[in-house]
PyMOL CGO cylinders between C-alpha atoms (Angstrom):
from pymol import cmd
from pymol.cgo import CYLINDER

trace = [
    CYLINDER, -16.18, 55.33, -23.92, -19.30, 54.78, -21.94, 0.3, 1, 1, 1, 1, 1, 1,
    CYLINDER, -19.30, 54.78, -21.94, -20.11, 51.45, -23.60, 0.3, 1, 1, 1, 1, 1, 1,
    CYLINDER, -20.11, 51.45, -23.60, -18.64, 48.26, -22.24, 0.3, 1, 1, 1, 1, 1, 1,
    CYLINDER, -18.64, 48.26, -22.24, -16.27, 46.12, -24.30, 0.3, 1, 1, 1, 1, 1, 1,
    CYLINDER, -16.27, 46.12, -24.30, -18.81, 43.31, -24.77, 0.3, 1, 1, 1, 1, 1, 1,
    CYLINDER, -18.81, 43.31, -24.77, -21.29, 45.69, -26.38, 0.3, 1, 1, 1, 1, 1, 1,
    CYLINDER, -21.29, 45.69, -26.38, -18.56, 47.15, -28.61, 0.3, 1, 1, 1, 1, 1, 1,
    CYLINDER, -18.56, 47.15, -28.61, -17.39, 43.72, -29.81, 0.3, 1, 1, 1, 1, 1, 1,
    CYLINDER, -17.39, 43.72, -29.81, -20.98, 42.60, -30.38, 0.3, 1, 1, 1, 1, 1, 1,
    CYLINDER, -20.98, 42.60, -30.38, -21.79, 45.67, -32.53, 0.3, 1, 1, 1, 1, 1, 1,
    CYLINDER, -21.79, 45.67, -32.53, -18.57, 45.21, -34.52, 0.3, 1, 1, 1, 1, 1, 1,
    CYLINDER, -18.57, 45.21, -34.52, -19.27, 41.52, -35.13, 0.3, 1, 1, 1, 1, 1, 1,
    CYLINDER, -19.27, 41.52, -35.13, -22.85, 42.30, -36.14, 0.3, 1, 1, 1, 1, 1, 1,
    CYLINDER, -22.85, 42.30, -36.14, -22.14, 45.24, -38.47, 0.3, 1, 1, 1, 1, 1, 1,
    CYLINDER, -22.14, 45.24, -38.47, -18.49, 44.82, -39.46, 0.3, 1, 1, 1, 1, 1, 1,
    CYLINDER, -18.49, 44.82, -39.46, -17.70, 48.35, -38.28, 0.3, 1, 1, 1, 1, 1, 1,
    CYLINDER, -17.70, 48.35, -38.28, -17.97, 50.48, -35.17, 0.3, 1, 1, 1, 1, 1, 1,
    CYLINDER, -17.97, 50.48, -35.17, -19.61, 53.87, -35.44, 0.3, 1, 1, 1, 1, 1, 1,
    CYLINDER, -19.61, 53.87, -35.44, -19.68, 56.42, -33.93, 0.3, 1, 1, 1, 1, 1, 1,
    CYLINDER, -19.68, 56.42, -33.93, -16.29, 56.29, -32.28, 0.3, 1, 1, 1, 1, 1, 1,
    CYLINDER, -16.29, 56.29, -32.28, -15.48, 59.22, -30.01, 0.3, 1, 1, 1, 1, 1, 1,
    CYLINDER, -15.48, 59.22, -30.01, -11.96, 60.52, -30.59, 0.3, 1, 1, 1, 1, 1, 1,
    CYLINDER, -11.96, 60.52, -30.59, -12.19, 63.20, -27.89, 0.3, 1, 1, 1, 1, 1, 1,
    CYLINDER, -12.19, 63.20, -27.89, -14.65, 64.70, -25.47, 0.3, 1, 1, 1, 1, 1, 1,
    CYLINDER, -14.65, 64.70, -25.47, -17.05, 67.43, -26.62, 0.3, 1, 1, 1, 1, 1, 1,
    CYLINDER, -17.05, 67.43, -26.62, -15.18, 69.85, -24.34, 0.3, 1, 1, 1, 1, 1, 1,
    CYLINDER, -15.18, 69.85, -24.34, -11.84, 69.05, -26.02, 0.3, 1, 1, 1, 1, 1, 1,
    CYLINDER, -11.84, 69.05, -26.02, -13.39, 69.40, -29.47, 0.3, 1, 1, 1, 1, 1, 1,
    CYLINDER, -13.39, 69.40, -29.47, -14.83, 72.81, -28.55, 0.3, 1, 1, 1, 1, 1, 1,
    CYLINDER, -14.83, 72.81, -28.55, -11.46, 74.00, -27.20, 0.3, 1, 1, 1, 1, 1, 1,
    CYLINDER, -11.46, 74.00, -27.20, -9.63, 72.91, -30.38, 0.3, 1, 1, 1, 1, 1, 1,
    CYLINDER, -9.63, 72.91, -30.38, -12.28, 74.46, -32.59, 0.3, 1, 1, 1, 1, 1, 1,
    CYLINDER, -12.28, 74.46, -32.59, -12.04, 77.76, -30.71, 0.3, 1, 1, 1, 1, 1, 1,
    CYLINDER, -12.04, 77.76, -30.71, -8.24, 77.78, -31.13, 0.3, 1, 1, 1, 1, 1, 1,
    CYLINDER, -8.24, 77.78, -31.13, -8.54, 76.98, -34.84, 0.3, 1, 1, 1, 1, 1, 1,
    CYLINDER, -8.54, 76.98, -34.84, -11.12, 79.71, -35.45, 0.3, 1, 1, 1, 1, 1, 1,
    CYLINDER, -11.12, 79.71, -35.45, -8.98, 82.26, -33.57, 0.3, 1, 1, 1, 1, 1, 1,
    CYLINDER, -8.98, 82.26, -33.57, -5.95, 81.40, -35.72, 0.3, 1, 1, 1, 1, 1, 1,
    CYLINDER, -5.95, 81.40, -35.72, -8.11, 81.56, -38.83, 0.3, 1, 1, 1, 1, 1, 1,
    CYLINDER, -8.11, 81.56, -38.83, -9.32, 85.06, -37.92, 0.3, 1, 1, 1, 1, 1, 1,
    CYLINDER, -9.32, 85.06, -37.92, -5.78, 86.23, -37.10, 0.3, 1, 1, 1, 1, 1, 1,
    CYLINDER, -5.78, 86.23, -37.10, -4.16, 85.01, -40.32, 0.3, 1, 1, 1, 1, 1, 1,
    CYLINDER, -4.16, 85.01, -40.32, -7.07, 85.44, -42.72, 0.3, 1, 1, 1, 1, 1, 1,
    CYLINDER, -7.07, 85.44, -42.72, -6.49, 89.18, -43.18, 0.3, 1, 1, 1, 1, 1, 1,
    CYLINDER, -6.49, 89.18, -43.18, -2.72, 88.77, -43.50, 0.3, 1, 1, 1, 1, 1, 1,
    CYLINDER, -2.72, 88.77, -43.50, -3.10, 86.22, -46.30, 0.3, 1, 1, 1, 1, 1, 1,
    CYLINDER, -3.10, 86.22, -46.30, -5.56, 88.45, -48.17, 0.3, 1, 1, 1, 1, 1, 1,
    CYLINDER, -5.56, 88.45, -48.17, -2.98, 91.24, -48.29, 0.3, 1, 1, 1, 1, 1, 1,
    CYLINDER, -2.98, 91.24, -48.29, -0.27, 88.95, -49.66, 0.3, 1, 1, 1, 1, 1, 1,
    CYLINDER, -0.27, 88.95, -49.66, -2.63, 87.42, -52.22, 0.3, 1, 1, 1, 1, 1, 1,
    CYLINDER, -2.63, 87.42, -52.22, -3.65, 90.89, -53.37, 0.3, 1, 1, 1, 1, 1, 1,
    CYLINDER, -3.65, 90.89, -53.37, 0.03, 91.88, -53.75, 0.3, 1, 1, 1, 1, 1, 1,
    CYLINDER, 0.03, 91.88, -53.75, 0.68, 88.76, -55.85, 0.3, 1, 1, 1, 1, 1, 1,
    CYLINDER, 0.68, 88.76, -55.85, -2.35, 89.40, -58.09, 0.3, 1, 1, 1, 1, 1, 1,
    CYLINDER, -2.35, 89.40, -58.09, -1.39, 93.05, -58.56, 0.3, 1, 1, 1, 1, 1, 1,
    CYLINDER, -1.39, 93.05, -58.56, 2.17, 92.03, -59.35, 0.3, 1, 1, 1, 1, 1, 1,
    CYLINDER, 2.17, 92.03, -59.35, 1.08, 89.51, -61.98, 0.3, 1, 1, 1, 1, 1, 1,
    CYLINDER, 1.08, 89.51, -61.98, -1.45, 91.88, -63.56, 0.3, 1, 1, 1, 1, 1, 1,
    CYLINDER, -1.45, 91.88, -63.56, 1.17, 94.62, -63.85, 0.3, 1, 1, 1, 1, 1, 1,
    CYLINDER, 1.17, 94.62, -63.85, 3.54, 92.33, -65.71, 0.3, 1, 1, 1, 1, 1, 1,
    CYLINDER, 3.54, 92.33, -65.71, 6.22, 92.97, -63.09, 0.3, 1, 1, 1, 1, 1, 1,
    CYLINDER, 6.22, 92.97, -63.09, 5.90, 96.75, -63.45, 0.3, 1, 1, 1, 1, 1, 1,
    CYLINDER, 5.90, 96.75, -63.45, 7.10, 98.46, -60.33, 0.3, 1, 1, 1, 1, 1, 1,
    CYLINDER, 7.10, 98.46, -60.33, 8.95, 95.42, -59.08, 0.3, 1, 1, 1, 1, 1, 1,
    CYLINDER, 8.95, 95.42, -59.08, 12.67, 95.08, -58.82, 0.3, 1, 1, 1, 1, 1, 1,
    CYLINDER, 12.67, 95.08, -58.82, 14.12, 93.87, -62.11, 0.3, 1, 1, 1, 1, 1, 1,
    CYLINDER, 14.12, 93.87, -62.11, 17.07, 91.51, -61.97, 0.3, 1, 1, 1, 1, 1, 1,
    CYLINDER, 17.07, 91.51, -61.97, 19.42, 89.50, -64.12, 0.3, 1, 1, 1, 1, 1, 1,
    CYLINDER, 19.42, 89.50, -64.12, 18.24, 85.89, -63.85, 0.3, 1, 1, 1, 1, 1, 1,
    CYLINDER, 18.24, 85.89, -63.85, 21.45, 84.37, -65.14, 0.3, 1, 1, 1, 1, 1, 1,
    CYLINDER, 21.45, 84.37, -65.14, 20.66, 84.98, -68.80, 0.3, 1, 1, 1, 1, 1, 1,
    CYLINDER, 20.66, 84.98, -68.80, 23.23, 87.73, -69.09, 0.3, 1, 1, 1, 1, 1, 1,
    CYLINDER, 23.23, 87.73, -69.09, 20.51, 90.27, -69.83, 0.3, 1, 1, 1, 1, 1, 1,
    CYLINDER, 20.51, 90.27, -69.83, 19.71, 92.93, -67.30, 0.3, 1, 1, 1, 1, 1, 1,
    CYLINDER, 19.71, 92.93, -67.30, 16.01, 93.50, -66.68, 0.3, 1, 1, 1, 1, 1, 1,
    CYLINDER, 16.01, 93.50, -66.68, 14.96, 89.91, -67.40, 0.3, 1, 1, 1, 1, 1, 1,
    CYLINDER, 14.96, 89.91, -67.40, 12.83, 88.34, -64.71, 0.3, 1, 1, 1, 1, 1, 1,
    CYLINDER, 12.83, 88.34, -64.71, 11.27, 90.09, -61.78, 0.3, 1, 1, 1, 1, 1, 1,
    CYLINDER, 11.27, 90.09, -61.78, 11.09, 89.71, -58.04, 0.3, 1, 1, 1, 1, 1, 1,
    CYLINDER, 11.09, 89.71, -58.04, 8.35, 90.78, -55.70, 0.3, 1, 1, 1, 1, 1, 1,
    CYLINDER, 8.35, 90.78, -55.70, 9.96, 92.04, -52.54, 0.3, 1, 1, 1, 1, 1, 1,
    CYLINDER, 9.96, 92.04, -52.54, 7.89, 92.06, -49.34, 0.3, 1, 1, 1, 1, 1, 1,
]
cmd.load_cgo(trace, "trace")
């Protein structure tokens, strides 16, 4: 913080809060944001594919998926989407 402690305490006593309060430097914030956006780009397309598979699976009423016995004693009850 570039402000001295006396100024900080004075502002807090005057207003009852302290704002803005820097949590990190602008350089750190930019580095974290860049990392976040890179991860978002990398995983965004992967998630779309899985979401599409789930929607297709639900719309097909389990058609084309592996049918299994879910413990009811009846074969073909329940379905599993296998990735």
